[in-house]
C-alpha positions in Angstrom: -52.2 -28.2 21.4 -51.5 -25.1 23.3 -51.1 -25.0 27.0 -51.8 -22.0 29.1 -50.8 -21.8 32.7 -51.2 -19.0 35.2 -48.0 -18.3 37.1 -47.9 -16.1 40.2 -46.8 -12.5 39.4 -43.5 -12.7 41.3 -42.6 -16.0 39.6 -43.5 -14.5 36.2 -41.4 -11.4 36.9 -38.4 -13.6 38.1 -38.7 -15.8 35.0 -38.8 -12.7 32.7 -35.7 -11.2 34.3 -33.9 -14.5 34.1 -34.8 -15.0 30.4 -33.9 -11.4 29.6 -30.5 -11.7 31.3 -29.7 -14.9 29.4 -31.0 -13.6 26.1 -29.1 -10.3 26.4 -25.8 -11.9 27.2 -26.0 -11.0 30.9 -24.3 -12.9 33.5 -20.6 -13.8 33.6 -18.8 -12.6 30.4 -17.0 -15.3 28.6 -13.3 -15.3 28.0 -12.3 -14.1 24.5 -11.5 -16.9 22.1 -7.9 -16.7 21.0 -6.5 -17.8 17.7 -4.6 -21.1 18.0 -1.1 -20.9 16.7 -1.2 -23.4 13.8 1.8 -24.4 11.8 1.3 -24.8 8.1 3.2 -24.8 4.8 2.8 -21.6 2.8 3.6 -20.0 -0.5 5.1 -16.8 1.0 7.9 -14.4 0.3 10.8 -13.8 2.7 9.2 -10.9 4.6 5.8 -12.6 4.9 3.9 -9.9 2.9 3.3 -11.7 -0.4 3.2 -14.9 -2.2 6.0 -16.6 -4.1 4.2 -19.3 -6.0 7.3 -20.7 -7.8 9.4 -21.4 -4.7 9.4 -24.2 -2.2 6.7 -23.7 0.4 7.9 -22.4 3.8 6.8 -23.5 7.2 4.9 -20.7 8.9 2.9 -20.2 12.1 -0.2 -18.0 12.3 1.6 -16.1 15.1 4.1 -14.9 12.5 1.5 -12.3 11.5 0.7 -11.0 15.0 1.7 -7.4 15.9 4.4 -8.6 18.2 6.2 -10.1 15.2 4.9 -7.6 12.6 4.7 -4.1 14.1 1.9 -2.1 12.7 -0.4 -5.1 12.1 -3.9 -4.4 13.5 -6.1 -7.1 12.1 -5.4 -10.5 10.5 -8.1 -11.8 8.1 -7.8 -15.5 7.5 -9.7 -16.6 4.4 -10.5 -20.3 4.1 -11.2 -21.6 0.6 -11.7 -24.8 -1.4 -11.3 -25.4 -5.1 -14.9 -26.9 -5.4 -16.5 -23.8 -3.9 -17.8 -21.3 -6.5 -18.3 -18.5 -3.9 -14.7 -19.1 -2.7 -13.5 -18.5 -6.3 -15.6 -15.3 -6.5 -14.0 -14.0 -3.3 -10.5 -15.1 -4.5 -10.9 -13.1 -7.7 -11.5 -10.0 -5.6 -9.0 -10.7 -2.8 -5.9 -9.2 -4.3 -7.4 -5.8 -4.7 -9.2 -6.1 -1.4 -5.9 -6.9 0.4 -4.1 -4.0 -1.3 -6.8 -1.6 -0.2 -6.3 -2.5 3.5 -2.6 -3.3 3.7 -1.5 0.3 4.6 -4.2 0.3 7.4 -2.5 -2.7 9.1 -4.5 -5.6 7.7 -2.8 -8.8 6.8 -4.9 -11.1 4.5 -4.0 -14.8 4.4 -5.7 -17.5 2.4 -5.8 -21.1 3.7 -6.7 -23.4 0.8 -7.8 -26.8 2.2 -9.3 -28.8 -0.7 -8.9 -28.9 -4.5 -11.7 -28.9 -7.0 -12.4 -32.7 -6.5 -12.6 -32.4 -2.7 -9.1 -33.9 -2.2 -6.7 -32.3 0.4 -5.0 -29.3 -1.1 -1.4 -29.8 -2.1 1.5 -27.6 -3.1 0.6 -27.7 -6.8 -3.1 -26.8 -6.2 -2.1 -23.9 -3.9 0.2 -22.6 -6.7 -2.6 -23.0 -9.3 -5.0 -21.1 -6.9 -2.5 -18.3 -6.4 -1.7 -17.9 -10.1 -5.4 -18.2 -11.3 -6.5 -15.4 -9.0 -3.4 -13.3 -9.1 -3.0 -13.4 -5.3 -0.2 -11.3 -3.9 -0.8 -12.4 -0.3 0.4 -15.5 1.5 -1.4 -18.8 0.6 -1.4 -21.4 3.3 -1.6 -25.1 2.3 -4.1 -26.6 4.8 -4.1 -30.2 3.6 -5.5 -31.5 6.9 -8.1 -28.7 7.3 -6.5 -27.6 10.5 -8.5 -24.4 10.2 -11.6 -26.5 10.5 -11.4 -25.9 14.2 -12.9 -22.5 13.3 -14.7 -23.2 10.0 -17.4 -25.6 8.9 -16.8 -27.1 5.5 -20.5 -26.8 4.7 -20.5 -23.0 5.1 -17.8 -21.9 2.7 -16.5 -19.4 2.1 -15.4 -18.5 5.6 -13.3 -15.7 6.9 -11.9 -15.1 10.4 -10.9 -11.7 11.8 -8.3 -11.6 14.5 -7.0 -8.7 16.6 -3.3 -8.8 15.8 -2.3 -7.3 19.1 -4.0 -9.8 21.3 -4.7 -12.8 19.1 -8.4 -12.5 20.0 -10.9 -13.8 17.4 -13.1 -10.9 16.6 -15.5 -12.5 14.1 -16.0 -15.5 12.0 -18.0 -14.8 8.9 -19.4 -17.6 6.8 -21.4 -18.0 3.7 -21.5 -16.3 0.3 -22.0 -12.6 -0.1 -24.8 -11.9 -2.6 -23.9 -8.2 -3.2 -22.2 -7.2 -6.4 -19.0 -6.8 -4.3 -18.3 -10.2 -2.8 -16.1 -8.4 -0.2 -18.7 -5.9 1.0 -19.4 -7.5 4.4 -15.7 -7.9 5.0 -15.1 -4.3 4.2 -17.7 -3.3 6.6 -16.2 -5.5 9.3 -12.7 -4.3 8.8 -13.8 -0.7 8.7 -15.4 -1.2 12.1 -12.5 -3.1 13.6 -9.9 -0.6 12.4 -12.0 2.3 13.7 -12.2 0.7 17.2 -8.6 -0.6 17.5 
């Protein structure tokens, strides 16, 4: 059933202006969402640039990669992955080259692995296997409690968060699998945009 009502012109105009303002993001701007400073274990080298898969995991904080602690860092890309996720594996296979392409531009790429292939919480051994399998040269965070789940939904993997390294502001959270031949295409476009504007 379709209802049709006639509203006075001034009320229709006011309603249209209100809906346009709400729909266009008008009104009071919201505060930027900041990255929470999680503490996790990581397979990481001493300077925080790479992965050391054969050593004991180190305790790290996400703030360790902010520009105040790593001058020259402009954007942090946090990649969340699970062992059961085929698109996550596709991204992981391209991640080492992708990270190398953007390192000199001030991009830090981190991988947070939260579940193994059976859906169990990721552990040190699985994180090592993940790093070795995909030849990762960037830090691998062991997120056994899915602490990064405050930003990511397990049902929309893979997921990547982009953070302004100067302010800690979350710039973008991109979820779902890329269908392009290059699984990193969307992320390249995002990083190119953020690097050009920061």
